[in-house]
Legacy VTK file of the C-alpha trace (Angstrom):
# vtk DataFile Version 3.0
C-alpha trace
ASCII
DATASET POLYDATA
POINTS 79 float
0.856 -19.912 -36.603
-2.171 -22.052 -37.365
-4.993 -20.770 -39.536
-8.452 -21.340 -38.090
-10.730 -23.263 -40.445
-14.375 -22.351 -39.990
-17.011 -25.059 -39.738
-19.734 -25.230 -42.390
-22.345 -23.615 -40.143
-19.976 -20.741 -39.341
-19.340 -20.143 -43.042
-23.101 -20.101 -43.741
-23.686 -17.676 -40.868
-21.041 -15.279 -42.230
-22.593 -15.490 -45.713
-26.098 -14.855 -44.370
-24.848 -11.852 -42.385
-23.563 -10.448 -45.706
-26.838 -11.182 -47.541
-25.495 -14.134 -49.521
-27.794 -17.130 -49.942
-27.828 -20.401 -51.885
-31.401 -21.159 -52.950
-32.790 -24.473 -54.197
-34.936 -23.793 -57.268
-37.183 -26.653 -58.493
-37.037 -27.245 -62.242
-40.646 -28.460 -62.363
-43.838 -27.525 -60.548
-45.336 -31.029 -60.578
-45.499 -33.048 -57.371
-42.953 -35.857 -57.107
-42.513 -38.287 -54.231
-39.147 -37.687 -52.591
-38.782 -34.140 -53.921
-38.178 -32.318 -57.158
-34.961 -32.101 -59.127
-33.451 -28.693 -58.333
-30.802 -26.294 -59.537
-28.959 -23.932 -57.231
-29.407 -20.171 -57.440
-26.956 -17.863 -55.707
-28.372 -14.633 -54.279
-25.299 -12.451 -53.782
-26.653 -9.250 -52.232
-29.718 -9.230 -54.540
-27.723 -10.259 -57.629
-28.914 -13.669 -58.818
-26.907 -16.327 -60.631
-28.404 -19.695 -61.657
-26.383 -22.878 -61.774
-26.510 -25.479 -64.529
-26.163 -28.726 -62.578
-29.305 -30.620 -61.531
-29.549 -32.246 -58.104
-32.147 -34.444 -56.424
-33.817 -32.684 -53.512
-32.999 -34.078 -50.053
-29.840 -35.831 -51.258
-26.388 -35.955 -49.682
-24.940 -34.757 -52.994
-27.102 -31.599 -52.800
-26.119 -30.928 -49.173
-22.432 -31.303 -50.043
-22.755 -28.984 -53.058
-24.528 -26.296 -51.015
-21.748 -26.441 -48.389
-19.139 -26.271 -51.171
-20.782 -23.218 -52.779
-21.060 -21.347 -49.472
-17.401 -22.093 -48.678
-16.295 -20.968 -52.154
-18.222 -17.690 -51.850
-16.853 -17.080 -48.361
-13.239 -17.851 -49.331
-13.298 -15.737 -52.513
-15.548 -12.815 -51.611
-16.060 -12.383 -47.874
-12.735 -13.059 -46.111
LINES 1 80
79 0 1 2 3 4 5 6 7 8 9 10 11 12 13 14 15 16 17 18 19 20 21 22 23 24 25 26 27 28 29 30 31 32 33 34 35 36 37 38 39 40 41 42 43 44 45 46 47 48 49 50 51 52 53 54 55 56 57 58 59 60 61 62 63 64 65 66 67 68 69 70 71 72 73 74 75 76 77 78
């Protein structure tokens, strides 16, 4: 029997339905062309947890990390 693997958008939808969000938090309030460096904050049903890694806004690395965090939360807390 094959296990169905959800697509990234399906995982995000399930997380959002359970009030779980990954928020990009800028580390500076100054304007910067191309976007600010950000850290990720997880809002797990109104309980907040800040990450330590810094990412460039609008980067592929940031997109991949957000997808990875949502999938981790879904696999370990919402299945």
